[in-house]
N, C-alpha and C positions, 0 to 999 in steps of 0.2 A: 601659689606664688606669694612671696612676702617682700616687703619693702623696708629698707633701713635708711633713715635720714640722720645725718650728723652735720652740725655746724661747728666749726672750730674757729674760735675767735682769734683775731689778730694772727692768722696763719697765712702768710703770703707765699704763693708760688707763681712763677712767671708762666706765660701762656705756652711757651715751647715745652716746658716741663709738664704742664698740665695735659697737653695734647698727648705727649708720649706716655704718661702714666695712665691716661684714660684708655689708651689702646691696650696696655697690659692688663688693666682692670677688667676690660670687657672680654678678655681671653680667659679669665679665671673660670674654672669648672663650675657650672651651675648658674653663672651670672647671665641674666637675660639682658640687662642694661645697667651700665655703671656711668654715672655722670659726676665729673669732678670739675669745679669751677669756682672762681671768686664770686662773691655775692654782690655783683654789680646790678644796678637796676635792669640792664638788658638781660643778663643771665637769669635773674629771678623771673623776668617776664617770659623767657623761653621755657623755664620749668612750668610756669603757670599755663602756658599754651599747650604743654604736654600733659596737663591735668595733674601735675605734681604740686600739691599744696600742703603746707604745714605751718603752724605758728612760728616754729623755729626759723623757717625760711623767711617769713614775713619780717621777723625782727633782725635778720642778719644785716650786717653792714658791709660795704665794699671791701673792707680789709679782712673779712672772714672767708674761710674756705667752706664751700658746700660739698657734701658727699651724699650722693643718692645711689643706692644699690638695690636692684630688683633681682631676686634669685629664687630658685626652688625652695620650698619651705624647709626641707631637710638639709639644704646646703647653704642656707643664709649665714649661719654662724661661721662656717668655714670660709665663705666668700668675704665676710667682713674682716676676718683675720688676714686673709690673703691681700686685700686692698690696703689694710693697715701696714702690712709688711712692705708693699710697694712704696708707700709713702715714707716709711722708715728707712728703706734702702736708699732713697734719694738723699736723705739727710746724712746717712752714714757715708755715702760715697763722697759727699762734699767734705765731710770731716777728714776722711782718709786722704783726700787730695790736698789737705791743708788749707781749705777755703775758709775765709773769714767773712762772716755775715755782718753787714753794716746796715743800720736802720735808715741812714740818709746818704746821699751822694757826697755831701760835704765831709762826712766822717770817712768815707772811702778815699776821697781825695787827700785828706790829711795823712792817711797811712801810706798811700801810694801816689805821691804828688807828680811823679814823672809819667804816669799814664796819660795818653793823649786821645783815646777813643773810648766812648761810652756806648754800650749796647743797651737799649731800652726796650723792655718787654713787659710793660705793665698795661693795665686796662687803658684803652684809648682816652678815657676821660681825664687821666692823670699824666699821660705821656708828654704832652706839650710842656707842662710845668717842670717835669724832670729834665726834659731836653733843654729848656732854657737855663736851668741850673748848670747843666754841663757846659753849655755854650758860654755862660758867664764866667766859668772857670777856665775857659780857653781850650775846651776839648772838642774834637770832632764827635759827631753823633750818628749812630745807626738806630733808627726807630723801627723795630720789628712790629710794634703795635699797629693795629688798624683802628678804624672808627675815630680818627683824629679829625676834627673839623678842618675844612680846607683853609679857612682864614688863619687858623693856628699854624698850619703847614707853611703858608706864605710868609707869615711873620717870622717864623723860625729860620726859614731859608734866607730871607733877607738879612736877618741878624748875622747868620753864619757867614754869608757872603761879605758883609761889611767887615767882619773880623778875620777874614782869611781862613775860615773853617768850612767844613762841608757837612750837610745833613743828608744822610742816606735814609730815605723813607719820608713819611710813614708807610707802613705796609711794605717794608723792604725785607724780602725773605732770603736774599743771597748776597754775599760779599766774600772776597778773598783779599785780605790786606796783609802784605808782606809775608805771603805764604800761609797765613792762618785763615782757615775757612770759618765763616760766621753764619749762623742759622742754617738754612738749607743750602748746602754747597757740596761740590764733589772734590775728591782727591785728584788733583792734576799736577803735572810737573811744572816747575817754575821756568820762566823764559821771558822773552822780550816783548810779548804782546799784552797790551793793556786793554781792558774791556770796561765800557760804561754802559749800563743797561737799565732801561726803564721797564723791564719785564724780568721776573725772577727766573722762571724755568727757561726763558729765552736766553738769559745770561748763562745759566747752567749748561744749556745745550751748546752754545758757542764754545764755552770753556772745554767741554769734553770732546767736541769735534776738533778743536785745536790740539788737544792732547792726542787724539786718535791719529791726526795727520803728522805727528812728530814734533809739534810746536810746544810752547810753554807759555804760561800766564804770569805776567809780572804783578798785576793788580786787577781785581774785579770790583768795580764801584757800582753799587746799586743806587737807584735814585727814588724808587717808589713809583707806582703806576700812574700817579696824577701829575708827575713832574712836567710832562710835555703838554699838559692841558693849557688852555688860554688863561685859566685862573693863576697858575703857578709860573708859566712862561719859561720852563726849562732851566731854572736857576741851578739846580744840582747837576743836571747834565752838562751845562756849560762849564761850571766850576770843575766837574770831573774831567772833562776834556783838557782843560787848562792844566790841571794837576798832573795828568799823564804826560802832557807835552813837556812839563818841567821835570818829570821823573827820569833820572839818568838810567834806570833799569828798564825803561820802556822805549822800544824802537818803532813799534807799529801800534796804532790806536784803532779799536773796534767800537762801533756804536750800534746797539741793537734796541729796537723799540717797536711797540705797536704803532699804528699810524698816528702821528702827532697832529696837533692843530697846525694849519698851514703856516700861519705867521710864526709859530714857534719853530717849525721845521726850518724856515728860512734863517732864523736867528742861530739855531744850532749849527747849520751848515756854514754860516758865515764865520763862526768861531772855529769850527773844524778847518775851514779854508785858511785861517790865519795861523794854524799850527805849523810847526817846523817839521812835522813827521807825517808820513802817509796815514790817511784815515780812511777806513772802510766802514760804510754805513748801510744798515738794513732797516728801513721802516717797513715792517712786515705788512703786507696787504697794499702797499703803495705801488702805483704804476710808474712813478717817476724814474727816469733813467739817467738824467744829467744833473750833477750837483752844481755845476757852474764854477767849480774850483779845481785847479790842476792837481792838487794833492788829495782830493776827496773823491772816492769811487763809491757809487751807489750799487748795492748788490741785492738781488732778490733771493731770499731764503737763508736760513741759518747755516746750512752746509756750505754753499758757495761763499758765504761771508767768512767762515772759518778758514776755508781753503785759500781764499785770496790773501788773508792776513798771514797765514803760515808761509806761503810762497814769498810774500813781500819781506818776511823776516829772514829769508835765506835758505829755506828748505827746498830741495830740488823736486819739483812736481813729478818728474818722470820716475822717481823712486817710490811714489806713493800709490797705495791702493785707494782710489777715490770712490770706490763702491758705486759703479754705474748701475742703473736700473736693470733688473733681470728680465729682459724682454721675453725669453721663452717661458718664464714663470707666469707672466701676465696672460699669455695665450693659454697656458695650461689651466689656470684658475677659471678663466672665462668659459672654457669648455666643460668645466665641472658644474657650472651653475645652471639651474633651471630657468626657463624664459621669464617666469614671474619674479625671480630673484634679481631685483634691480637696484637695491638701495644699500648705502653705507650707514652704519651706526657707529659713531666714534664716541667712546666714553673715556674721558681724559682726567688725570690728576693735575697735569700741568696746563695752566691757562694759555701760555704761548704755544705749546705743542698743539693744543686744540685749535688755536688761531691759524697756525701754519697749515694744518690739515684742512681746515675749513676753506682757507683762501685757495688752496690747490683745487678743491672741489668747485668753488665758485668760478674758477677760470674756465671750466668746461661743462659743468652740470647745472641743470635747473632744479628748483625745489630743494634748496639747501636751508635747513632750519637749525637754529641754535639758541642757547640762552645768552650768547654774546653776539648775536647778529645785529648789524647796524640797521638793517631793513626791518622796521617795526612789524611789518606783515609776516615776517619769517622768524619772529622772536618767540622763544618758548620759555615757560617758567619751570621751576624745579619739579613741580607736581604734574606738569603736562606730559602726555604720552608723546612718543617720538612720531615724527611725520616725515615721509619720504627720506631724503638724506638728512640725518640728524647728527650734530656734533655738540656734545655737552662738556662744558668745563665744570667738572664736579667739585672743583675747588672754589668756585664762585660763592659769594656771600649767601645766595639763596639756598645753596646746598649745605653750607657749613654753619649756618646760624644755630648756635647751641651745640654744635658737634665738632669733633676734631677734623682737620683737613684730611682729605682722602690719601695724601702721601703718608699719613700716619695711621689712619683708620679707614680702610677701604670698604667697610661693610655695605654702605649704600650702593657702591658701584657693583659689588658682587651680586646683589639682588637684581640690579638693572641688567647685568650681563645675561642672566637667565631669562629675564623678561623679554629682552630683545630677540633672543633665540626662538621664542615662540611665534614670531611674526614670519609668515611664509614668504614675504617679499624681501626679507633681509638677505643680502648676499655676503656682506663683509662686516665683521666686528673689528674695529680698530682700537687698540688699547696701548697705553703707555705705562711704563714701570720706572719710577724715579728712585734712583739710589742716592746715597750721600748722607752726610751728617744730618741727624734729626729726622730722617725718613724712616719708614717701617723697616724692621730688621730683615724681612724676607718678603718683599712685595709680590714676587712671583709665586712663592710657595703658598701664601695665603689666598691667592686668586685661583690656583689650579683646580680646586673642587668645583668652583663656579664654571670654569672653562670646560671641564669634563661634563658637567650637567648640560651645558649649552650644546656641546657637540652631540651628546646622546639624544637630546630633544630633537635636533635637526635630523639625525640619522634615523630615528624612529619614524619620522615622517617622510623618509626617502629623499632628504635634501642634504647637499653638501653646504656646510657653513664655513666660510673662510674666516679664520681668526688670525688677524695680523697684529703682531706685537712689536713694540720698540722699547728697549731698555736704555734709559739715559744713565750712563755711568762709565766708570773706567775700571781697569784691572786693579787699581789701587784702592777702590772703594770696598767697603765691607757691608754686605756680601759683594763679591767681585762680579764684574760684568759677565765674564765667561761662565761663572757658576749659574747666574740667573738665566742667561741665554740657553744653557744646556737643559735646564728644567723646562723651558718653553718648547724647545725643539723636541724633547722627549714626549711632550703632550700633544705634538702635532701642530704646533703654532708656527706660522710663517714669520720669519724675523726680518724686520726692516733695519738697515744699518744706521739710520739717522732719522730725525724728525722730518726733514725734507723728503726723504725717500718714503717714509710712512704715508705721507699725504699723497704723493704721486702714485704709489702702488695702489692704495685704496681706490683712488679715482680711476685709474686705468683698468682695474679689475672689473668695473661696472660700466665704463665709458662705451 
C-alpha cells in the first residue's frame, strides 16, 4: 500500500463539490482511501487523528486544497491520474457551462447586479463574513456551510430581518426557490404549496409526498437546524412564513421542524395564526394537538402533513392512493421472525427520517437508543455498538467529521449493515435512500452488495432478516424513484411508501 499527498495552493472548491468528488475518487480502482478537503485547521486535525501527517500538510493554509490517496502499490500512479481527471472534469464542466469564476462576491455582484440570492458553501470559519457581504449588498443568503458560531448566525439573521431579507442556514441543505432546487433537493412539480423547514430531509420528504399526492411546491425555504432554538428564536422561520403569506403563488403554507424550544414554538404559531392563508404545522416528536389558531392545524408526521396541505390546495382526497399500512404484511413478517428476534436497527442518511422512525418506536417500544436521543441514558456515540432498538442518524457530525455525508458516500453505512446482520436478536433493518440533486448517483445500487451479504449471513444461521427500505424521491429525479424501488424489490427488500410508513412498519413488525 502506498500513499500520495498533494497540497495545491490557492485552489478553492466548495464543500458540495468536494463531497461529490470524494465519492468518485473513492470508487477509483485500487483506491483504499481518498480524502479531498480544504486545509482548514479542523480538516488538518482530522487527518492527524487518522495518522496522516506530512510537512506539506502542516504548512498548508485554509485556501489550499489537500489531496490524500491511499492505493495499492501497483495502482497508485493510475489512481493519482484518475483523481486528477476528476478534478479537471469539474473545471471543464464549469467552463463548458460558461461559468465565470470570481475571487470575491463584490466582483460577482458587479458583473451580475440583478442577482438577489447568494449560496454560500465555504468553510464555516469564513461563511459569516461572506454572508454579511451578501446582506450588505441587499441579497438573500443560503448558507450551506456548517460549523458557523451561533452568535454569528444570530447576528446575520437579525441583520437580514432588519433589511427585509432572509438567511437560510447555516447548515441549510435544502431549498427550492422559484422552481430551482438548491443543494440537496428533489425534482418536484410546481404548485401552490409553500414549505418552510427547519430540517433538511424533513423538508425534502414533505416536498416529495406533496408531489406524490398530486400537489405542487411554490417555494421551499430552509432555515437551518438551529433556527428554532432559544438562541436564535425562529427568526428565519418567522420571516419565511411571512414571505410565503405575501407570495401570490402560494395558497397553503406548510411548516416542518424537529421539536422547537417551547417559547419559540409559541412565537412561530402566533405568526402562523396571523397569516391570511391556511397553515399546517408538524413539530416532529411533539404531542401537542391544538395550535390555538383557527387557520393553523397541527399534524403529526410528514405524510399526514403533506396530505393535509394537498387536500387544502384543492386536490380531491378520494382520488388519491394514500398508501395505508399493509396489515397482512405485518402479520406475515411477524410470523417469519424467531422469538429472539426482537429489535429494530435503523441506519439512516436523513436526520429527520431517522427522527420520525425513532419517534414512532418511542410511542410503543422500550429500549430505544440513538445518537440523537434526547434521553442521555439512551444516547449512543458513533463508535458505540447498537443496543436493543437502535436508530442512527449517520449524517450527524459524529459520523461525518472528516468524511462526506452518507447521502454522497455511504461506505460507513454499508459496513454497519453487515455488522447489524450478525446480531441474532435483530429482526428488522430499516434503511433510507435519498435521491435528488447532489446525492449519490445510485444510492440503492451501491448498497445492494451489503444487503445481499446481510441477508446471506442471517440465512446461514437459519434466521429471516427483514430489510425495510424507503426511497425518498420522485419519478423526475435521476435516478428515478421507480428504478431505485425496482432494484430493492428484486433484492427482496420490503418497500415503505413514505418516511411515516417506514417508522410504523418497522415498529409493528416487532411490537
